[in-house]
C-alpha positions, 0 to 999 in steps of 0.5 A: 539429436540435432542431426535427426531433427534436421533430417526430419525438417529436411524431410517436411513438405513446404506446407508443413515448414510454412506452418511451423514458421507461422506457429513460431512467429505467432509464439514470438508475437504472443511473447511480446504482447504481454510484456508490452501490455504490462509496460503500457499499464505501468506507464499509465499508472505512473503517468500522474506521478510523473506529471506531478513531479515534473510540474514541481519544477515548473516556474509558474507565476500565477495561481494555476500550475497547469501550463509549463513556464520553465524550469526552476528549483525554487519550489523545492528550496522552500516546500513549506512556504505556505503555513496552512499547507504545512500544518495540514501536512503535519496533521496528516502525518500525525494522524496516519502514524498514530492510526497505523500503529493502533490498527497494525497492533489490533489487526495483527491480534485479530488475524492471530485469533481468527487464524488459530481459534474457532469461536462463536461469531468467527464467520460474522467477523470474517464477513464484517472484515470483507464488508468493511473493505467493500463498503462505500466510503461515503456510507462509512463516513456518514455512519461514523459522523452519525456515531460521533454526533450522537455521542457528542464527540468533538470532531477533529484530530481524535475522530480522524484517528478513530476513523482511520483505525476503523477502516484500516484494521480489515486491511491489516487483519487480512494481510497478516492472516495471509502470512499466517496461512503459510507459517508452520505451527510446529515452530511455536509448539517446539518453542513451548515444548522447550519451556518458553512462555506464550509471550516469549514464543510470540516475540521470539518465534511468531512475530519474526515469522509473520514480520514481513506480513506485519510490515506490509500491512503497516505500510498499506495502512499508512498509505491508506490513511495518508491518502484518504479524503472521503471518510476524513472529510466527514469526521474532520470538523475544522481540522484539515489534512493534506488531502482536504487542503489540496481539494479546498485549494483547487477552487483558487489554484493549487500552488507548486508546493503541493506538487513538491510535497506530493513528490516527497511523499511518493519518494518516502513511500518508495524508499520504505518499499525498497527498504522493506524489500531489501530487509526481506531479501537480507532476512531470507539470506540469513535464514538460508545460511542458518538452515545450511549451518 
């Protein structure tokens, strides 16, 4: 086969050979463009995180941490030296954790209901889920503020949780429903045929199947809740979360501890993502071994 190809190549005219060479060069160039573009986009996305991490080691002596003054580890040795910043961080972690648990539970049930059953208002429900994601955060925040003020609900820790649950439920429901779309309903039918109750079927069959989607949805809800500023600023009252504290500090100068805490939060998220990927890989291997047996 190679001898025939070589013979054909030798029999080509110089113009044909030049054309083949140019096409090969264009193909190789095209193979480099997309990877290069992807790496540049990734670098652009991670640039703020890199700058934040680097300036967490900056030996600054003023209020503004914008100019590199030298390397130091003292900010990492005392990241919680500012009491108000530490309290704001605890508030963010607390509200985000509670909101994630609630929104993941409710969103998973909404996904199961909308995937399995046809009921009156299903189209409206799907539209509301999409509209909630597409709507402006300013509109959602002002609407929630009007709702809480109308019913005399004190603004603070509770209203922050309610707001975070409200705007993270659609993300959870859509993510889990995407996982359900690839599941096999025959597994649940077989479980019930073997005598398992609906609750036992859910915990022993349905939940393990959709667990990767549920974990992904929970991590997404946690990240959105920790990161949110706009909606939280409407319903927080006098309670400060980490994003609210950082925004308020920009008027006087952001201390290096903000960079340190931001770096720690990023590392925590990265560890959770890596742990989730490792768990999915381990689970797939276990399932592959079980299917072989």
